[in-house]
C-alpha positions as CSV (number, residue, x, y, z in Angstrom):
1,M,0.0,0.0,0.0
2,W,1.3,3.5,-0.9
3,N,2.0,5.8,2.0
4,P,3.1,9.4,1.4
5,K,5.2,9.4,4.7
6,N,7.2,6.4,3.5
7,F,8.1,8.0,0.2
8,K,11.9,8.3,-0.3
9,G,12.9,11.1,-2.6
10,H,16.4,9.8,-3.2
11,V,18.3,6.5,-3.6
12,S,21.9,6.1,-2.5
13,P,24.4,4.9,-5.1
14,Y,25.1,1.7,-3.0
15,E,21.3,0.9,-2.8
16,F,21.0,1.4,-6.6
17,M,24.0,-0.9,-7.3
18,E,22.7,-3.5,-4.9
19,A,19.4,-3.5,-6.7
20,V,21.1,-3.7,-10.1
21,S,23.3,-6.6,-8.8
22,L,20.3,-8.6,-7.7
23,A,18.2,-7.9,-10.9
24,S,21.1,-8.7,-13.2
25,G,21.9,-12.0,-11.5
26,K,25.2,-10.5,-10.1
27,R,26.4,-9.7,-13.6
28,F,27.0,-6.1,-12.4
29,R,28.2,-6.3,-8.8
30,C,28.9,-3.8,-6.0
31,D,31.8,-5.7,-4.6
32,D,34.7,-7.9,-5.7
33,Q,34.5,-11.2,-3.9
34,E,37.0,-12.9,-6.1
35,A,39.9,-10.9,-4.7
36,G,38.8,-11.6,-1.1
37,K,38.4,-7.9,-0.5
38,H,35.2,-5.8,-0.2
39,L,35.9,-3.2,-3.0
40,Y,33.0,-1.0,-4.0
41,G,32.5,-0.3,-7.6
42,G,33.5,-3.6,-9.3
43,Q,34.6,-3.2,-12.9
44,A,32.2,-4.1,-15.8
45,D,31.8,-3.0,-19.4
46,P,29.8,0.3,-19.3
47,I,28.3,-0.4,-22.8
48,Q,27.0,-3.8,-21.6
49,F,25.5,-2.1,-18.4
50,L,23.8,0.6,-20.5
51,A,22.3,-2.0,-22.9
52,W,21.2,-4.1,-19.9
53,I,19.5,-1.3,-18.0
54,F,17.7,0.0,-21.1
55,N,16.4,-3.5,-21.8
56,A,15.4,-4.0,-18.2
57,F,12.8,-1.2,-18.3
58,D,9.1,-1.9,-18.9
59,K,7.4,-0.6,-22.1
60,E,6.2,2.7,-20.7
61,M,9.6,3.5,-19.2
62,R,11.3,2.5,-22.5
63,R,9.3,5.2,-24.3
64,V,10.6,7.8,-21.9
65,V,14.2,6.5,-22.2
66,E,14.0,6.4,-26.0
67,K,12.6,9.9,-26.2
68,T,15.3,11.2,-23.8
69,F,18.4,9.3,-24.9
70,R,17.9,8.2,-28.5
71,G,19.6,10.5,-31.1
72,T,20.0,10.6,-34.8
73,V,23.1,11.0,-36.9
74,Q,23.0,12.0,-40.6
75,V,25.5,10.1,-42.8
76,T,26.3,11.6,-46.2
77,T,28.1,9.7,-48.8
78,M,29.3,10.9,-52.2
79,K,29.6,8.7,-55.3
80,R,31.4,9.7,-58.5
81,E,29.3,9.2,-61.6
82,G,30.0,9.7,-65.3
83,S,33.7,10.1,-65.0
84,T,35.3,9.7,-68.4
85,Q,38.5,11.3,-69.6
86,G,38.0,14.9,-70.6
87,S,34.4,15.2,-69.1
88,T,33.1,16.8,-66.0
89,D,32.8,14.6,-63.0
90,Y,29.3,14.4,-61.4
91,F,28.8,13.4,-57.8
92,H,25.7,11.8,-56.4
93,M,25.0,12.4,-52.7
94,D,23.1,9.9,-50.5
95,K,21.9,11.1,-47.2
96,K,20.8,8.5,-44.6
97,E,19.7,9.1,-41.0
98,S,20.6,6.5,-38.4
99,K,19.2,6.2,-34.8
100,F,21.5,5.4,-31.9
101,F,21.6,5.2,-28.2
102,Y,25.4,5.6,-27.9
103,L,28.1,6.5,-30.3
104,T,31.7,5.4,-30.1
105,L,34.5,7.9,-30.5
106,D,38.0,6.9,-31.5
107,L,40.4,9.2,-29.6
108,P,43.9,9.7,-30.7
109,T,46.6,8.2,-28.4
110,M,48.1,10.6,-25.9
111,P,51.7,11.6,-26.7
112,L,54.3,10.2,-24.4
113,F,56.1,13.6,-24.1
114,K,54.7,17.1,-24.4
115,E,56.0,19.0,-27.3
């Protein structure tokens, strides 16, 4: 039964990770029992966690998540057409929109020494 006096307006990060650990079958854990130490914030792949948590939501919540987090990227490709020697080159441009939840970004390696 709902009680307005029992409503908690916040959740601690530890409680959140404990709930995630239980719901995911200990795939994403709060502690590292393998090392024999109690270390908070065990390591896991963040992309796998994001995909798991998006898929764990119910249909109504998924709509909210998609509306909030889904983006679009426009990919433009150019093809050369009608290129014969001595004639003008014509280019055909294709535009395509793709939806995404996350984009990967290849970062350049950091230099060993500052120049």
